[in-house]
C-alpha positions in Angstrom: 145.8 198.2 -21.6 148.0 200.5 -23.7 146.3 203.7 -24.5 147.5 207.0 -25.8 146.8 209.6 -23.1 147.3 212.6 -25.4 144.2 214.6 -26.0 142.4 213.0 -23.0 141.5 216.4 -21.6 141.4 218.4 -24.8 137.7 218.2 -25.6 136.3 221.8 -25.9 132.9 220.5 -24.7 134.2 218.8 -21.5 133.4 220.5 -18.2 135.3 220.1 -15.0 132.5 219.8 -12.3 134.6 219.1 -9.2 138.1 218.2 -8.0 139.7 217.4 -4.7 141.9 215.2 -2.6 140.8 211.9 -1.2 142.3 208.8 0.5 141.9 205.6 -1.5 141.9 202.4 0.5 144.0 200.0 -1.6 144.1 196.5 0.0 146.7 197.0 2.8 147.5 200.7 2.5 146.0 204.2 2.1 146.9 206.2 -1.0 146.7 209.9 -1.4 144.7 210.6 -4.6 143.4 213.7 -6.4 140.1 213.3 -8.3 138.9 215.2 -11.3 135.1 214.8 -12.0 134.3 215.9 -15.5 130.8 215.8 -17.0 131.6 212.6 -18.8 134.2 210.7 -16.7 136.0 210.5 -13.4 139.8 210.8 -13.5 141.8 209.4 -10.5 145.4 210.6 -10.2 148.0 209.6 -7.7 149.6 212.4 -5.7 153.4 212.5 -5.9 155.7 214.7 -3.8 159.1 215.6 -5.1 162.0 215.6 -2.6 163.5 218.5 -4.5 161.3 221.5 -5.1 160.8 222.9 -8.6 163.1 225.7 -9.5 165.3 225.6 -6.5 164.4 227.3 -3.2 161.9 229.9 -4.5 158.9 228.2 -6.0 156.6 231.2 -5.7 157.5 232.4 -9.2 156.6 229.1 -10.8 153.8 229.5 -13.3 150.6 227.6 -12.3 147.4 227.4 -14.3 145.0 229.9 -12.7 142.0 227.7 -13.3 143.3 225.1 -10.7 142.0 225.2 -7.2 144.2 227.1 -4.7 144.9 223.8 -2.9 146.2 222.2 -6.1 148.2 225.3 -7.0 149.8 225.3 -3.6 150.6 221.6 -3.9 152.2 222.1 -7.3 154.3 225.0 -6.0 155.6 222.7 -3.3 157.0 220.4 -5.9 154.1 218.0 -6.1 152.4 216.6 -9.2 149.7 214.2 -10.1 150.0 211.1 -12.3 147.0 209.3 -13.8 146.4 206.2 -11.7 144.2 204.3 -14.1 142.0 204.8 -17.1 139.3 207.4 -16.8 136.0 205.9 -15.6 133.0 206.9 -17.8 130.2 208.2 -15.7 127.7 205.9 -17.3 129.7 203.0 -15.8 130.2 204.5 -12.4 128.2 203.4 -9.3 128.4 205.4 -6.1 127.7 203.9 -2.7 127.7 205.5 0.8 130.1 203.8 3.2 130.8 204.4 6.8 134.0 206.4 7.6 137.0 204.4 8.8 
């Protein structure tokens, strides 16, 4: 469904509760994803890695948002980025289940 993604994270009242890397089992393959859990929805992003690093050989000077976790800051400095995998999942429609590790 076509949806404008501008202002998706712009709510002044929205709180980021947790974020982190996970492996998503997608039919026949595993996918590196980075999740952002806000107080009203879950955002799943796909981790992409650039072959070329941002800004040439020295990425330590690249500006990174200080509110990001050190893990995500490091990933971005290495030329990585996240793209939204699918529409955000509202928390009132989300069901969590415990599963056995693979």
